[in-house]
N, C-alpha and C positions, 0 to 999 in steps of 0.2 A: 424621443418621445417627449413632447412638450406638454405642459399643462397650463391652463388658464388660471392666472394667479387670483383673479377676482372671484372665481367659483371654486377654486381649489382643484379644478380639473377632475372632480369626482366621477362623472360618467366615463370619461376617458380612462381614468385610473382604474375604475371598476372593471372595464373591459380588458385592460392589460392584466390585472390580477386574475380575473376569471380565466383568461387564456393561459397564463402561467400555471395555474392550478391544474388545468386540463393536461398541459404538457408534463408537469411533474408526475401526475397520476399515470399517464401513459408510459413515461420513462420507467417508473417503478414497476409497472406490469410487465414491460418488455424485459427489464432486468431480472425479475423473478422467473419469467419464462425461460430466458437464456440460461440462468443459473441452474434451473431444474434439468434442462436438456444437457447442459455442459457437464453436470454431475454424473448423469447416466453415461455419457461418452467417456469421461475420465475414469469411471469405475470399470467400464468395458476395456479401456486401454490398459489400465493397471492389471486386470486379469490376464490380458494378452502378454504383458511384460513378465508377469509372474510365471506364466506357462512357458514362455521362451527361456527364462532364466533357469527354470527347473530342467527343461529339455537340454540346455547347454551343460548344466551340472551333471545330468545323467549320462550324456554322451561324451563328456570331457572336452568339448569344443570351447575354444575361446571366441570363435566367430564362425559363421557359415554364410553361404550365399543361397538365395532363392531367386527366382525370376524377378528382376527389377529391384533387388535390395540386398544389402549385406547386413547381417545381424551381428552385433558385437556388444561386449560389455564395456562400461566405462565407470571408473571409480571416482567419486567426488568426495573430498574431505570437507567436513563441516566442523566448525569450532564454536564453542559456547562457553560461558562462564560457569564454572563450578563454584568459584569463590571470588567474587568481584573485588572485595577489599584486598585479598592477597595479590591478585593480578595487578590492581591499581598501584599498590605499594611497589611491586616489582617493576612496573613501568617507570614510576618515579625514580626508583633507585638506579635503574639501568639506562634510562633515557630512551628506551625503545618505543617512542610514541608513534612510530610508523606502523605499529601493529593495530592502531586504533583507526576508525573511520572518521573522516572530517565532517561532523554533523553536530549541531547544537540541539539539545533537548529544549524545545519551545516551552514546554510545561515547567521544567526546572528553571529555565532562564526567566520566565515570567515571575516565578516565586522569588528568585534571587533579586531581580530588579525591584520588586515590591518591598522586600526586606531591606534592601540597600537604599531605599528612598529615591529610586530613579537612576542610580548609578549603574553603568554598564562596565563589564570587564574590558580591558584593552583588546583591540582587534575585532570587536563585535560590531557588526552593522545590523540595523533593524529598520523595518518599515511596516506600516500597518496596511492590511488589505481590508477594504470595506466591501461587504456584500449586502445585498438586499435579501431579507428573509421574509417568508410569508407563512404565517401560522393560520391554519384553517380554523374558522370559528365553529 
């Protein structure tokens, strides 16, 4: 998309912005429609899961077969922090850093870099992503 530098490309830019606004509104409408339909389906699916789980508990079965499917339970463990400072201290003391995920908090890193006057900790790479934003008037 080129613009004419002598006129600023205003008519062409206006057309591109107008089309982008139409696209953004359509995507937003589609997303809302999808989310509403998906919520209904997720709710129905959860009701089915709950019914099957109760059925399995009532019958004492760990699994069962029906035409075209096998129904079984699977247990998944989830972990969360009840006391982050205690866990962080334990990781430092024991060296069990492999229990952590490899991710940098962008928000906290931005604050650190700001406070340290542009200094980055060792091992950190960074790059800026520039996006075009449109605010509707």
